[in-house]
C-alpha positions in Angstrom: 0.0 0.0 0.0 1.4 3.4 -1.0 -0.3 6.8 -0.4 -0.9 9.1 -3.3 -0.3 12.8 -3.0 -3.2 15.2 -3.3 -6.6 15.1 -1.7 -9.3 17.6 -2.6 -11.8 20.1 -1.3 -15.4 19.9 -2.3 -16.7 23.4 -2.3 -20.4 24.4 -1.9 -22.1 27.7 -1.6 -25.8 28.9 -1.6 -25.6 30.5 -5.1 -23.2 28.2 -7.0 -22.9 24.6 -8.0 -20.6 22.2 -6.2 -16.9 22.6 -7.2 -13.9 20.4 -6.7 -10.5 21.8 -5.9 -7.7 19.3 -6.2 -4.8 19.8 -3.8 -1.5 20.0 -5.7 0.5 22.6 -3.7 2.3 22.2 -0.4 0.7 25.5 0.9 -2.7 26.7 -0.3 -3.6 30.4 0.3 -7.3 31.0 0.7 -8.9 34.4 0.3 -10.9 36.9 -1.7 -8.2 38.4 -3.8 -7.4 36.6 -7.1 -4.1 35.0 -8.1 -1.2 35.5 -7.5 -2.3 36.6 -4.0 -4.3 33.5 -3.4 -4.4 29.9 -4.7 -8.0 29.2 -3.8 -10.2 32.3 -4.5 -13.5 32.5 -2.6 -15.2 35.7 -4.0 -17.4 37.1 -1.3 -17.4 40.1 1.0 -17.5 37.8 4.1 -14.2 36.3 3.0 -11.0 38.3 3.9 -8.4 39.2 1.3 -6.0 36.8 3.0 -8.3 34.5 5.0 -6.6 31.2 5.8 -3.9 28.8 4.8 -3.9 25.1 4.2 -0.6 23.3 4.8 -0.3 20.1 2.7 3.4 19.5 2.9 3.0 16.5 5.3 0.4 14.4 7.0 -1.9 15.4 8.5 -2.9 18.4 6.6 -3.2 21.5 8.7 -5.5 24.6 8.6 -4.6 28.1 9.9 -6.9 31.1 10.2 -5.0 34.4 9.4 -6.9 36.6 11.9 -9.9 37.0 9.6 -12.7 39.2 11.1 -15.4 36.6 10.2 -13.3 33.6 11.3 -12.7 30.1 10.0 -14.7 27.2 11.3 -14.0 23.4 11.3 -17.1 21.3 12.0 -18.9 24.4 13.4 -16.0 25.2 15.8 -14.2 28.5 15.3 -10.4 28.2 15.0 -8.4 30.5 17.3 -6.5 33.1 15.3 -3.1 31.9 14.0 -3.5 28.4 15.6 -2.6 25.5 13.3 -5.3 22.8 13.4 -4.8 19.3 11.9 -7.6 18.1 9.6 -9.0 14.6 9.2 -11.0 13.1 6.3 -14.5 14.4 6.1 -13.9 17.7 8.1 -16.1 20.6 6.9 -14.4 24.0 6.7 -16.7 27.0 6.8 -15.4 30.3 5.4 -18.0 33.0 4.9 -20.9 31.4 3.0 -18.7 28.6 1.6 -18.4 25.1 2.9 -15.3 23.1 2.0 -15.4 19.4 2.7 -11.9 18.0 3.0 -11.3 14.6 1.4 -7.9 13.2 2.5 -5.7 11.4 0.0 -6.7 7.8 -0.4 -4.1 5.0 -0.4 -3.3 3.5 -3.7 -3.2 -0.2 -4.0 0.2 -1.3 -5.5 0.5 -4.2 -8.0 0.7 -7.6 -6.4 4.3 -8.9 -6.3 5.4 -11.6 -8.6 5.4 -15.1 -7.3 8.9 -16.3 -6.2 10.0 -19.9 -6.1 9.5 -21.5 -2.7 12.5 -21.3 -0.4 13.2 -23.5 2.5 11.7 -22.2 5.7 14.5 -21.2 8.1 14.5 -22.6 11.6 13.0 -20.0 14.1 15.5 -18.5 16.4 14.8 -18.4 20.1 13.1 -15.2 21.2 15.4 -12.5 22.4 14.7 -10.2 25.3 14.0 -6.6 24.2 16.7 -4.2 25.0 16.2 -2.1 28.1 14.5 1.4 27.4 17.0 4.3 27.2 17.3 6.5 30.2 14.9 9.4 30.4 16.3 12.6 29.0 17.5 14.8 31.8 16.0 18.3 32.0 17.4 21.3 33.8 13.9 22.8 34.4 10.9 21.5 36.3 8.3 19.7 34.2 5.0 21.4 33.6 1.6 20.1 32.4 1.5 19.6 28.6 5.3 19.8 28.3 6.4 18.1 24.9 9.1 15.4 24.9 10.2 14.9 21.3 10.1 18.2 19.4 8.7 21.7 20.2 5.1 22.6 19.3 6.5 26.0 18.2 7.4 24.4 14.9 3.9 24.9 13.7 4.4 28.7 13.7 7.4 28.4 11.3 7.3 28.1 7.5 6.5 24.5 6.4 10.0 23.9 5.2 11.2 23.8 8.8 8.5 21.6 10.1 10.4 18.3 9.8 13.8 19.6 11.0 14.6 17.4 14.0 17.4 19.6 15.3 15.3 22.7 15.2 12.4 20.9 17.0 14.8 20.0 19.8 16.5 23.4 19.8 13.1 25.2 20.3 12.4 23.0 23.3 14.9 25.1 25.2 12.8 28.2 24.9 9.5 26.3 25.2 10.8 24.9 28.5 11.6 28.4 29.7 8.5 30.2 28.6 5.9 27.4 28.5 5.0 27.6 32.2 4.6 31.4 31.8 2.3 30.9 28.8 0.2 28.4 30.7 -0.1 30.8 33.7 -1.3 33.6 31.4 -3.8 31.4 29.6 -5.3 30.0 32.8 -4.9 33.1 35.0 -8.5 32.9 36.0 -7.6 29.8 38.1 -5.2 32.0 40.1 -8.0 34.3 41.1 -10.1 31.5 42.6 -9.0 30.6 46.2 -10.1 27.0 45.5 -7.7 26.5 42.6 -5.0 29.1 43.2 -1.5 27.6 43.9 -0.5 27.7 47.5 2.4 30.1 46.6 -0.2 32.6 45.2 -2.3 32.8 48.4 -0.1 35.5 50.0 -0.7 37.8 46.9 -4.5 37.3 47.2 -4.3 38.0 50.9 -2.5 41.3 50.2 -5.2 42.3 47.8 -7.8 41.6 50.6 -6.0 43.7 53.3 -4.4 40.6 55.0 -7.6 39.0 56.1 -5.7 35.8 56.8 -2.4 35.1 58.6 0.4 33.6 56.5 1.1 31.1 59.3 -2.4 29.6 59.2 -3.0 26.3 57.4 -3.5 26.7 53.6 -7.0 25.3 53.9 -8.0 27.9 56.5 -6.5 30.7 54.3 -8.5 29.5 51.2 -11.7 29.4 53.2 -11.2 32.9 54.5 -10.3 34.2 51.1 -13.5 32.7 49.7 -15.6 34.3 52.4 -13.8 37.6 52.4 -16.6 39.6 50.7 -19.2 38.2 53.1 -16.9 38.9 56.1 -16.2 42.5 55.2 -19.9 43.2 54.6 -20.7 41.8 58.1 -17.7 43.4 59.8 -18.6 44.8 63.3 -21.6 42.5 63.7 -22.1 39.5 65.9 -22.7 37.2 62.8 -19.6 38.4 61.1 -17.3 37.9 64.1 -18.9 34.4 64.8 -18.3 33.3 61.2 -14.7 34.6 61.2 -13.9 32.7 64.4 -15.5 29.4 63.3 -13.4 29.5 60.1 -10.1 30.1 61.9 -10.8 28.0 65.0 -11.8 24.9 63.3 -13.1 22.3 65.8 -14.6 25.0 68.0 -18.1 26.4 68.2 -18.3 30.2 68.7 -21.1 31.8 70.7 -21.4 35.6 71.3 -23.6 37.0 74.0 -24.3 40.8 73.9 -24.8 43.3 76.8 -24.1 40.6 79.5 -22.0 43.0 81.6 -23.6 46.3 80.7 -24.2 48.3 77.6 -21.8 48.0 74.7 -20.2 44.8 76.1 -20.2 41.3 74.7 -18.8 37.9 75.7 -17.2 35.4 73.3 -17.4 31.7 74.2 -15.5 29.1 72.3 -16.6 25.5 73.0 -14.3 22.7 71.7 -15.8 19.9 69.6 -12.7 17.7 69.6 -10.4 20.2 67.9 -6.8 21.0 68.8 -5.9 23.6 71.4 -6.5 27.1 70.1 -4.2 30.1 70.5 -5.8 32.6 72.8 -3.7 35.6 71.5 -4.8 34.8 67.9 -8.4 34.8 68.9 -8.0 38.1 70.7 -6.4 39.7 67.7 -9.3 38.6 65.5 -11.8 40.1 68.0 -9.9 43.4 68.2 -9.9 44.0 64.4 -13.6 42.9 64.1 -15.4 44.5 67.1 -16.9 48.1 67.0 -14.4 50.6 68.6 -16.8 51.6 71.4 -17.4 48.1 72.7 -15.5 45.9 75.2 -15.5 42.1 75.5 -14.5 39.1 77.6 -13.3 35.8 76.2 -13.9 32.3 77.5 -12.4 29.1 75.9 -14.0 25.9 77.1 
């Protein structure tokens, strides 16, 4: 079996008959302007002058949108600008009012080999043990999610002539190793802004933004819960419900009770009852009460 070069695009549009475009070039430029600016001309105002490119220099064929205002769609999914997307047989490309059905090259059946005279069957050799796998390639940087192993994914942004260069693929890995984690942090920065999914090393930054509502020495779980409830706690600051909620988050394993005006006007008593939790730091509890109580009030604290 040997594959034939080519493939084709079956083009349909509302106001024209079905057309077939045979793929014979390594790179096909698709757009509204006529040749020599484009190889496949789609004459419509919804199609940009330079709309997309189809790379056919190797398998699989790949499609790239050139930041067109109306976009390029594959199976009704819009391609991100400049991203190179591989195509498979039967994919439907939508550009303006045109629909281009991609038909991949079909394998050609080679002629059957001539019959050869029978030869004596050699005696089978005893099975050999496979060689041990080579040692894993050593890296000087910490691995990150999605990190490639063989060649850099940045090859897709270079001209097709460089796409099969093994040395260049490994050389670009140096820079992808350095900047890949930064790219992922930027692409998923919304996860950093959620206390539930933010890395533990990023919690102090969120705490600074929220006026240090949590102490850096508290357990990460306590800090995350406080940061999640920060808006509610600030709205209820100076109230009995707000102080009670704050204490129950920090003093996990204790139930907080607050009694008002037990020793006269503008006084309150804080009672912490253990429910099997570890011993609580009294000075920490007093600091929380001091920053949460109204300035004209006084209090007493009992830890039971």
